[in-house]
N, C-alpha and C positions, 0 to 999 in steps of 0.2 A: 850604675849607681847615680842617684840624684845629685845634681849640683847644689841644690838648696832645698831644705825642708822648713816649712813654715808651720809651727805649732800655734794655733790660735786659741788662747785661753790656758790658764794654769791654776785652776781651782783645786778642789780636794783630790782629784785623781791626776792632776797635772804632774806632780813629782814622779808618779809611776811611769808616765810616758817619758819624762826626762831621763829617768834611769834606764829605760828600755832603749832609747836612742843612744845613750852612752854605751850600753852593752853591745849594741850593734856597730859601734865604731864610727858613727856619723855625727857625733855631737859637734864637731867643728863645722858642720854644714847646716847647723840648726839656728833658726831665728824664732824667738818666742815673742808673740804679741799679746800683751795684756795691759789694760789701763791702770791696774793697781801698782802704785809705786813700790810696794814691798816685793813685787814679783822678781825683780832683778836679783835680790839676795838669795831667794829660793833657787832660781835658775843657776846662778853661778856657783852655788854650793854643790850642785850635782853635775852641772855641765859648764865648767869654767870658760870654755871656748865659745859657748853659744852667745849670740847677740840678742838683746832685748829691745823691743820697740813698744810704744804705747798703742799704736793704731795698726791693725793688720793690713789695712789698705795700702800703707806705705811700703810694705814688703811683698805684696802679692805678686807683682809683675816679675820679680826676680826668682820666685819660688818655682820648683818643679813639682813638688808634692806638698799637699796641705793636710794638716791634722787638726780637726775641729773638736775642741773640748769646752766650748762656751755653754751657757745655759741653753736648755733644749729649745726654748722659744725663739732663739736666734739662729739655729742651725740652718733653717730653710733659706733665709736671705744670704747668709755667708756662703753656703754651698752653691747657690745659684750663681753668685758672683765668681766663685772660684772655677766652676765648670765653664762659665761663659769666657773666662780668661784662659781656658785650656789646661787646667790643672787636674791631676789625679788626686783623689780624696780618700782620706780615712776619717770617718765621722763616728764619734762616740754615740752610744745609745742615750735616750731614744733619738733616732735619726731625725724625725720630725714629730710635731705635735699632732698633725692630722694625716689621714690617709691620702687626701688630695695633694698635700705638699709632698708626700713620699712618691706618689705616682708622677708628679711633675718633675721631680729630681731624676726619677728613673728615665723618663722620656728625654730629658736634657742630657743625661749621661750617654744614652744611646746615640743621640744626634751629634754629640761632640766627640764620641768615641773615647771617652775617658774611663779610667779604672776607678771604681768606687767600692771601698770595703767598709762594712759597718762594724762598729766596735761592740760586738756581743761576746763578752769575756768567756763564757762557759763553753763556747764552741772550740776554744783553744786550750781548755783545761785538759790535761792528759787523762784524767779519770773519765770525763765525759767522752773524750775521743775513744778511749778503750771500750766503753759501753756501746757507743754508736757502732764501732767496728764489729762487736759481737752480734748486735741486732742485725746489722746489714748482712752478716755472714749466715744468718738463719739460726743462731744458737738459741734464740728465744721463741722461735716459731711465730705464730701470729700474735701480735700484741693485744692485750685485753684492757690494761689499766695503767695509767701513768699519774704520778702525783709529784708536786713540788711545794716546798715551804720555804719562802724567802721573807723572813720577818724578824722583828726584834724591837727592843726598846732603844730607839735611836732618833736622831734629829729628823724632822720633817723638812725636806728641802723647800726652798722658796719658789722654785721654778717648775715643779712638777709633783704630782701625787704618787702614791704607792703603785698605781697601775703603770704609769709611764716610767717611773724610776726603777722599780724592782720587779714587778710582775712581768715586764717586757722580757727580762732575762729568761724566765722559765717558759713563757709563751713561745719564745723562739727555741729554747733547748728541747722542750717536749715535742714540739712540731718537727724539729730536726730528727729526733730519735724516732718519732712515728713515721717519718718519711712522707708526710702529707699534711697540708694545712687543715685545721679543724673546720667542720661544717656549721656547727651551731655553738652558742654560748648562753649560759644562764649565769648571771652575776649578782652579787650583793656588794654594795660599796657604801661606805659611810664617811662623813666629814665631821668627826667629833670636835676638831679644833676650830671649825668655822672659817677655814681659809679659802673655801671655794675649790678645794682639791681633796681627793680622797686620802684618808689616812688608814683605811682598812678596805681590803677587797678580797673577795673569794669568787673564783671562777670555776664553773663546770663546763668542760668542753667535750664535744663528741666529734669524732673524725669519720670520714666517709667509710672507712673499713669497719666501723662499729666500735673501735677502741674509745674508751672514755678517759678523761683526765680531770684532775682537781688541782687547782693552784690557790694557795693561801699566801697573802702578803699583807704587810702593814707595819705600823710603827708603835702599836699599843700592846702587842702580844709579847710575852717573855721569850727571849732567845736563850740559847744554850752556851754559846761560846763568844769570847772577845772577837770583835770584827777586825779583820786584817786590813781593812781599807778605811773605815770610819773610826777615829780614835774615841774611846770611851763607850762605844756601842757594844751591846751584847746581842748576837743574832743567831739565827738558824738558817742554813742554806743547804737543803737536802732534797734529794729526789728518790723516787722508787719507781721501778718498772716491773710489771707483771706480764709474762707471755705464756703461751701454751706449754713451753718446755723449761722455763727458768724464771726466776725473779732476781732482782738486783736492787741494792740500796747504795747510795753515795751520800756521805756527809762531807760536803766541801769544806766547811769550817773546821771540822776535826781531821780532815784528810784521811777518811776511812771509806772503804768500799768492800762490799761482800756480794757474792753470787751464790744462789742455791739452784741446782738443777732438779727438775722433777715436775710433778703436776698432781692435782687431785684425781683420785681414781676410785671407781665404785668397788666397795668391799661389803658384801652382805647387805646390799641395798643402800649403803651409806657412802657418800663421797668423802673419802678420807685423804688427808695430805700425804703424799709420797715423795718427799724431797730428800736430796742428799745433804751431806754436811755443808756448812758454810765454807765457801772457798774464798781465799784472798786472791783476787785476779792479778795482783802484782802491778796495778796501774800506779805510776809514780806520783809523788806529791809535787805540788808547785805553789810558789808564793805569787802574789799579784804581779810583781815585776817580771817574773819568769813567764807568766801567761801573757802579759802585755808585750813582752819581747817577742814571743812566738807570733802574736797577732801582727805586730809591725814588721817582723821579718817576712811573713807571708805577703804582706802588703807590698813591701819593697820588691819581692820576687815577681809578684803579679804586674807591678808597674814596669819592671824590666822586661818581662817576657810578653807582656800585653795579653795575658790570659785573664779571663774574668774570675774574680774570687768567688768561692762558694758562698761566703758571707756577703752577698751582694744586695743591691737595693730591693729586688723583688722579694726574696725570702726573708730578709732581715730588716726591712723598712716597711714595705707595702703590706706584707702579711701581718706583722705584729700590730701595725697601726690600724688595720681593718678589724682585727680581733678586739683591740682596746676600744675602738669606737662602738663596735657592736656590744661590748660589755657595758659601756656607759649607758647605752640605750636600754639594755636589759635591766640594769640596776634601777634606772629611772622608771621604767614601765612595769617592772616586776614580771617579766615574761622571758621565755626562750626566744632568742633572736638568731635568725639565719645570717651568716657572715657573708657579705658581698665583697668580692675582691675585684678592684678595677682592672680592666684589660691593659 
């Protein structure tokens, strides 16, 4: 177990991390670094034993593990400093703004032999894990189509657009379910607010196996449910997966999932749907704190055992960053773009 955990940043998602550290029984080993004077009251309301400092640099040397929750454009510099200091890292998404930054962190983590886990929430949601296990076991056969909608009427963050903030979740999740990174992307993105960042993005992905995917994200489309993370927001967070032998839908906001087994079959020269009844797969519900607790518990275990986390820098930082950069190029040039992944 770590002697000291340094959480850098305590913004909108900070309290969920605090509650997770408390649930894991390590709040007494926690130092939270944030320049906002109001942070101390937030921290002590959840983790009374935690210590609060204004500057993370003053607490880095004494930390064994570092948890980075600062604005995305600061992640690269902080992570570099932490890795150079020999610390294991948990970094919330998006891990970096550019693919070059992600690749540099991957090389540095390898050279320093540090454990780095990326904070991509849905990999640790029990419904997503249940679906991934079914796909990996062959219950869906060859995948044909995946889709994800992560959108709603909510605030537009000041440090990143819809691609980096929201689409990154389902770029990673659908790629994890597909078992391979996409080969090409065609994207449409818009900056209706004039911020210099997208507030609407739609991506079409094609994987080497031939499976296709569609991801919709943005802040201007109506959502269906109150957001569990962003107060006052109404959002939709849902995916669907179609394979040769089954289809599945998950509504993360409503905590619902369904699977139908079957396929289209030719009858009298017409391909007709031949699917069984909707099945409740029994995948459990989870709130944000429970999911973050599962993420951080896995991180602690990886740091203890020195095994590389599946949600590591290659799959969860380099790949999503490469997809997003290709999507930005595609939207700008109005063309299909082949995605280049750095070695």
